[in-house]
DRENNUMI-706718 format. One record per residue (C-alpha): residue number from 1; residue in three letters; x, y, z. Coordinates in steps of 0.05 Angstrom, whole numbers, plus 5000, padded with zeros to 4 digits. Each point is the difference from the previous one (the first is absolute). Layout:
# residues N
     n   res      x      y      z
   NUM   ALA      X      Y      Z
...
//
This chain:
# residues 377
     n   res      x      y      z
     1   MET   5841   3565   7586
     2   ILE   5009   4953   4941
     3   ASN   4943   5010   4952
     4   THR   4984   4926   4991
     5   LEU   4993   4992   5075
     6   THR   4955   5061   5003
     7   VAL   4954   4966   4949
     8   LEU   5002   4934   5038
     9   ARG   4978   5038   5062
    10   PHE   4940   5026   4961
    11   LEU   4982   4929   4977
    12   ALA   5005   4976   5072
    13   ILE   4952   5056   5019
    14   ILE   4950   4972   4950
    15   LEU   5004   4932   5033
    16   ILE   4987   5032   5068
    17   TYR   4942   5039   4971
    18   ILE   4969   4936   4974
    19   HIS   5013   4966   5067
    20   HIS   4963   5056   5036
    21   LEU   4940   4990   4954
    22   ASP   4994   4932   5036
    23   SER   5027   4960   4942
    24   PRO   4998   4925   5014
    25   VAL   5072   4997   4975
    26   GLY   5049   5015   5056
    27   PHE   5039   5057   4968
    28   GLY   5012   5035   5067
    29   PRO   5056   4958   5031
    30   PRO   5044   4996   4938
    31   ALA   4991   5074   4984
    32   VAL   5015   5021   5071
    33   THR   5062   4956   5004
    34   PHE   5023   5028   4933
    35   PHE   4991   5071   5027
    36   PHE   5041   4988   5062
    37   ILE   5057   4968   4961
    38   LEU   4998   5054   4947
    39   SER   5002   5055   5053
    40   GLY   5063   4970   5030
    41   PHE   5032   4991   4931
    42   VAL   4986   5072   4979
    43   LEU   5024   5028   5067
    44   ALA   5066   4963   4991
    45   LEU   5010   5032   4931
    46   GLY   4990   5069   5029
    47   ASP   5033   4995   5068
    48   GLN   5055   4948   4995
    49   ARG   5056   5051   4994
    50   LYS   4974   5042   5058
    51   PHE   5010   4994   5075
    52   VAL   5075   4986   5001
    53   GLU   4998   5039   5066
    54   LEU   4934   4994   5036
    55   ASP   4991   5074   5015
    56   SER   4933   5022   5027
    57   LEU   4990   5055   4948
    58   PRO   5003   4955   4938
    59   VAL   4958   4947   5035
    60   ARG   4949   5051   5022
    61   ASP   4997   5035   4932
    62   ASN   4993   4934   4963
    63   PHE   4943   4978   5045
    64   ILE   4964   5067   4994
    65   LYS   5008   4999   4925
    66   ARG   4969   4931   4994
    67   LEU   4946   5011   5052
    68   SER   4978   5065   4969
    69   LYS   4985   4964   4935
    70   ILE   4949   4954   5031
    71   TYR   4974   5030   5064
    72   PRO   4958   5057   4969
    73   LEU   4966   4947   4956
    74   HIS   4988   4958   5061
    75   LEU   4966   5058   5037
    76   LEU   4959   5018   4939
    77   THR   4973   4930   4991
    78   PHE   4989   4993   5075
    79   LEU   4953   5060   4997
    80   LEU   4966   4974   4937
    81   SER   4986   4934   5034
    82   LEU   4964   5032   5059
    83   PRO   4932   5004   4965
    84   VAL   5006   4927   4981
    85   MET   5015   4981   5072
    86   ILE   4940   5039   5026
    87   ILE   4950   4975   4949
    88   THR   5021   4927   5005
    89   GLY   5000   5004   5076
    90   PHE   5070   4971   5005
    91   GLN   5015   4995   5075
    92   THR   5067   5029   5020
    93   ASN   5033   5032   5060
    94   ILE   5048   5056   5017
    95   PHE   5059   4953   5002
    96   SER   4986   4977   4929
    97   VAL   4990   5072   4976
    98   LEU   5067   5023   5029
    99   ALA   5036   4937   4977
   100   ASN   4974   5011   4929
   101   ILE   5017   5075   4998
   102   PHE   5071   4987   5024
   103   LEU   5008   4937   4958
   104   LEU   5011   4953   5059
   105   GLN   4941   4953   4988
   106   THR   5043   4941   4978
   107   THR   5047   4997   5059
   108   ILE   4952   4958   5042
   109   ASN   4942   4956   4981
   110   ILE   4936   5043   5003
   111   GLY   4958   4954   4958
   112   ILE   4953   5031   4949
   113   GLN   5019   5070   5025
   114   VAL   5063   4995   4958
   115   PHE   4955   5012   4940
   116   ALA   4962   5058   5032
   117   PHE   4994   5065   4959
   118   ASN   5042   4992   4937
   119   GLY   5013   4925   5001
   120   VAL   5064   5002   4959
   121   SER   5035   5046   5051
   122   TRP   5026   4938   5037
   123   PHE   5049   4989   4943
   124   ILE   5025   5072   5006
   125   ALA   5007   4990   5075
   126   ASP   5049   4943   4988
   127   ILE   5038   5038   4946
   128   VAL   5011   5060   5045
   129   ILE   5033   4955   5051
   130   PHE   5044   4971   4946
   131   TYR   5019   5070   4976
   132   LEU   5023   5014   5071
   133   LEU   5042   4937   5004
   134   THR   5033   5003   4931
   135   PRO   5056   5050   5017
   136   PHE   5021   4958   5059
   137   ILE   5001   4936   4959
   138   LEU   5041   5032   4944
   139   HIS   5047   5030   5051
   140   ILE   5012   4933   5033
   141   PHE   5015   4969   4932
   142   ARG   5050   5055   4985
   143   LYS   5031   5001   5069
   144   ASN   5014   4925   4997
   145   ASN   5022   5003   4927
   146   LEU   4944   4954   4980
   147   LEU   4983   5040   4937
   148   ASN   5063   4972   4966
   149   ARG   4986   4928   5019
   150   THR   4954   4966   4951
   151   SER   4992   4940   5045
   152   SER   4972   5044   5056
   153   TYR   4942   5023   4956
   154   PHE   4979   4929   4984
   155   PHE   5011   4976   5071
   156   PHE   4954   5052   5029
   157   ALA   4948   4992   4944
   158   ILE   4998   4924   5008
   159   THR   4997   5008   5076
   160   ALA   4942   5050   4995
   161   PHE   4962   4954   4953
   162   ALA   5013   4940   5044
   163   GLY   4974   5041   5059
   164   GLN   4936   5013   4961
   165   ILE   4991   4926   4986
   166   LEU   5014   4981   5072
   167   LEU   4952   5052   5026
   168   GLY   4947   4975   4951
   169   GLN   5011   4929   5023
   170   LEU   4992   5021   5073
   171   VAL   4935   5037   4986
   172   GLY   4975   4946   4953
   173   ASN   4927   5004   4980
   174   ASP   4980   5040   5061
   175   THR   4985   5062   4958
   176   PRO   4926   5016   5002
   177   GLY   4985   5073   4986
   178   TYR   5023   5048   5055
   179   SER   5031   4944   5042
   180   PHE   5070   5007   5029
   181   GLY   5030   4954   4947
   182   TRP   4967   5040   4944
   183   TRP   5025   5066   5029
   184   LEU   5071   4974   5012
   185   ILE   5010   4973   4929
   186   TYR   4959   5047   4957
   187   ILE   4998   5066   5037
   188   SER   5054   5008   5053
   189   PRO   5064   5039   4983
   190   TYR   5039   4945   5036
   191   ALA   4987   4948   4947
   192   ARG   4991   5048   4941
   193   PHE   5068   5030   5014
   194   LEU   5030   4936   4973
   195   ASP   4967   5014   4932
   196   PHE   5027   5071   5000
   197   PHE   5069   4977   5024
   198   ILE   5005   4949   4944
   199   GLY   4982   5054   4949
   200   LEU   5052   5046   5031
   201   LEU   5054   4946   4995
   202   PHE   4984   4984   4928
   203   GLY   4999   5074   4983
   204   MET   5072   5004   5026
   205   ILE   5017   4937   4960
   206   PHE   4971   5031   4938
   207   MET   5040   5064   5011
   208   ARG   5063   4960   5008
   209   PHE   4993   4954   4940
   210   SER   4954   5032   4949
   211   GLU   5056   5036   4963
   212   ILE   5038   4934   4995
   213   ILE   4942   4955   4980
   214   LYS   4962   5046   4952
   215   PRO   5055   5005   4946
   216   ARG   5008   4925   4999
   217   LEU   4926   4986   4995
   218   ALA   4979   5062   4961
   219   ASN   4959   4959   4952
   220   ARG   4930   5029   4992
   221   LEU   4970   4933   4980
   222   VAL   5030   4964   5060
   223   PHE   4975   5052   5048
   224   THR   4931   5000   4967
   225   LEU   4995   4926   5012
   226   LEU   5022   5011   5073
   227   GLU   4947   5055   5007
   228   ILE   4945   4955   4972
   229   GLY   5024   4943   5043
   230   SER   5002   5041   5064
   231   LEU   4930   5028   4989
   232   PHE   4974   4931   4983
   233   LEU   5029   4970   5063
   234   PHE   4973   5056   5043
   235   GLY   4931   4989   4970
   236   TRP   5007   4925   5008
   237   SER   5016   5009   5074
   238   ILE   4935   5038   5010
   239   PHE   4956   4946   4971
   240   HIS   5038   4940   5026
   241   PHE   5011   5018   5072
   242   VAL   4955   4942   5020
   243   PHE   5061   4955   4994
   244   PHE   5025   5032   5064
   245   ARG   4954   4974   5054
   246   ILE   5027   5044   5056
   247   SER   4957   5063   4997
   248   SER   5051   5044   5035
   249   LEU   5050   4988   4944
   250   ARG   4948   5019   4949
   251   MET   4991   5068   5034
   252   GLY   5069   5024   4980
   253   PRO   5063   4956   5000
   254   TYR   4977   4957   4942
   255   TYR   5000   5060   4953
   256   VAL   5070   5026   5018
   257   PRO   5042   4964   4947
   258   PHE   4949   5014   4945
   259   SER   4997   5074   5018
   260   LEU   5076   5005   5003
   261   PHE   5007   4967   4931
   262   VAL   4953   5051   4968
   263   ILE   5034   5059   5034
   264   LEU   5071   4979   4983
   265   VAL   4985   4984   4927
   266   PHE   4962   5065   4987
   267   ALA   5052   5042   5037
   268   PHE   5047   4989   4941
   269   GLN   4950   5034   4953
   270   THR   5026   4961   4940
   271   GLY   4944   4957   4971
   272   TYR   4944   5020   4953
   273   ILE   4949   5002   5057
   274   SER   5047   5048   5037
   275   LYS   5002   5042   4937
   276   LEU   4924   5002   5001
   277   PHE   5000   5017   5075
   278   ASN   5046   5059   4985
   279   THR   4947   5035   4958
   280   ARG   4980   5068   5028
   281   LEU   4928   4981   5012
   282   LEU   5015   4938   5042
   283   VAL   5054   5036   5040
   284   TYR   4949   5055   5013
   285   PHE   4951   4947   5026
   286   GLY   5055   4972   5043
   287   ASN   5014   5068   5031
   288   LEU   4927   5003   5022
   289   SER   5007   4935   5039
   290   MET   5007   5031   5068
   291   PRO   4937   5044   4999
   292   ILE   4962   4943   4966
   293   PHE   5021   4953   5056
   294   PHE   4978   5049   5053
   295   ILE   4932   5019   4973
   296   HIS   4975   4938   4964
   297   GLN   4968   4965   5059
   298   VAL   4967   5063   5025
   299   ALA   4974   5012   4929
   300   ILE   4972   4929   4997
   301   SER   4964   5010   5067
   302   TRP   4972   5068   4979
   303   THR   4975   4971   4935
   304   ALA   4966   4941   5033
   305   ILE   4967   5043   5054
   306   PHE   4983   5066   4967
   307   PHE   4986   4977   4928
   308   ALA   4965   4934   5016
   309   THR   5043   4968   4945
   310   PRO   5011   4924   5002
   311   ILE   5076   5007   5000
   312   TYR   5023   4941   5041
   313   GLY   5013   4929   4976
   314   SER   5016   4969   4933
   315   PRO   4962   5035   4944
   316   ALA   4932   4965   4996
   317   ASN   4983   5039   4937
   318   PHE   5028   5051   4952
   319   ASN   4974   5060   5040
   320   GLN   5035   4978   5064
   321   GLY   5065   4987   4964
   322   ALA   4995   5067   4964
   323   SER   4987   5034   5067
   324   GLN   5063   4970   5030
   325   VAL   5042   5022   4940
   326   ILE   4970   5070   4999
   327   LEU   5011   5008   5075
   328   PHE   5074   4983   4992
   329   VAL   5006   5052   4944
   330   VAL   4966   5051   5045
   331   ILE   5048   4982   5056
   332   MET   5059   5011   4953
   333   CYS   4972   5069   4980
   334   ILE   4990   5019   5073
   335   SER   5070   4975   5015
   336   ASP   5029   5044   4946
   337   VAL   4965   5061   5030
   338   ILE   5025   4982   5069
   339   ALA   5071   4988   4975
   340   ARG   5001   5068   4964
   341   TYR   4965   5045   5050
   342   PHE   5005   4967   5068
   343   VAL   5059   4953   5008
   344   GLU   5057   5047   4983
   345   PRO   4974   5062   5037
   346   ALA   4982   4957   5061
   347   GLN   5068   4967   4997
   348   ASN   5035   5067   5000
   349   ILE   4958   5026   5058
   350   MET   5012   4937   5041
   351   THR   5075   4998   4984
   352   ASN   5009   5073   5020
   353   SER   4959   4991   5063
   354   MET   5037   4938   5023
   355   ASN   5067   5031   4984
   356   ARG   4983   5060   5044
   357   ILE   4980   4954   5057
   358   ALA   5061   4956   4990
   359   SER   5047   5060   4997
   360   ILE   4998   5004   5075
   361   TRP   5036   4933   5003
   362   ARG   5075   5004   5008
   363   PRO   5036   4966   4942
   364   MET   5039   4941   5026
   365   THR   5029   4934   4976
   366   ILE   4953   4943   5017
   367   SER   5053   4947   4993
   368   GLY   5045   5035   5050
   369   THR   5016   5066   5031
   370   LYS   5056   5020   4953
   371   LYS   4974   5070   4987
   372   ASP   4984   5013   5073
   373   LYS   5070   4976   5018
   374   GLN   5031   5047   4949
   375   LEU   4960   5058   5028
   376   SER   5021   4985   5071
   377   ASP   5074   4995   4979
//
């Protein structure tokens, strides 16, 4: 992954952490939208040249590889959230438990149960679905020779964004917490896929044109101004969303162009801010983003319940603000331990186990029966 984007992911995690401290500033929607777009963008960089033929083995292995990076963390934080669920008396049911374990809780509207256990797992549930769909999308683009048509990228991106706007207009302001409109726009994989798809498309655009554009605009000062401008506009969008009176648009679509601008500018890694982001320490922080994302909300809940610390809300005094900063540092330290001693071993165990189970499947071509036909001949 591009180092600057890794660091941007870490900065977005900080916004989500502040949001989950019940900050009055709505950092959640822009950060979540940014994450979905960034996920699609990064996946395009890594997978665009794959899946010329949609064989089951590469598709299966790709999905197992990606799932094994996140599912052990999901199960760990699920278990860590159980004491919080019991002590707070959060009412749940067997359907919610199973849906959460198997990351299916976003496929239908289950109200507040979507945040049961580790509340951030809903995002992972959507991402897993998108991981599953990506090979098929890339194969369709290759099969129809769309990867060589610049106009097709922009056509699908504009269509996807227009679809988001249209869906937001249809839902309107009918988005109170846990309502159908709220779920459809903010939580459901059906609407959130459009964010991911736009990121995927612009990742392919970047792969196609970066080597052409970069030499012509390889001016560090110009890119520094673009970096500053993109960050400023993204920050401006967070604090000036009131100009958009339709609440459903403020839950995601409104932040799409601002997020894309930041991602595209920093993907070139040319300006002085990018140079700063490429320092070893910040890249190290960026590499901790995934475990930080998984454990931060559980850590906040544990701190509030078991340590009786006033952790929620805007800092009312120095002690509260210091507690919030210290907790984030502790979360980073725990994340480092988890990344070193849990993630990789658990990933290897899960990968090997799933490969053994999947080995009973007969390799075949999903897009046709070419191999089966050859065998029969």
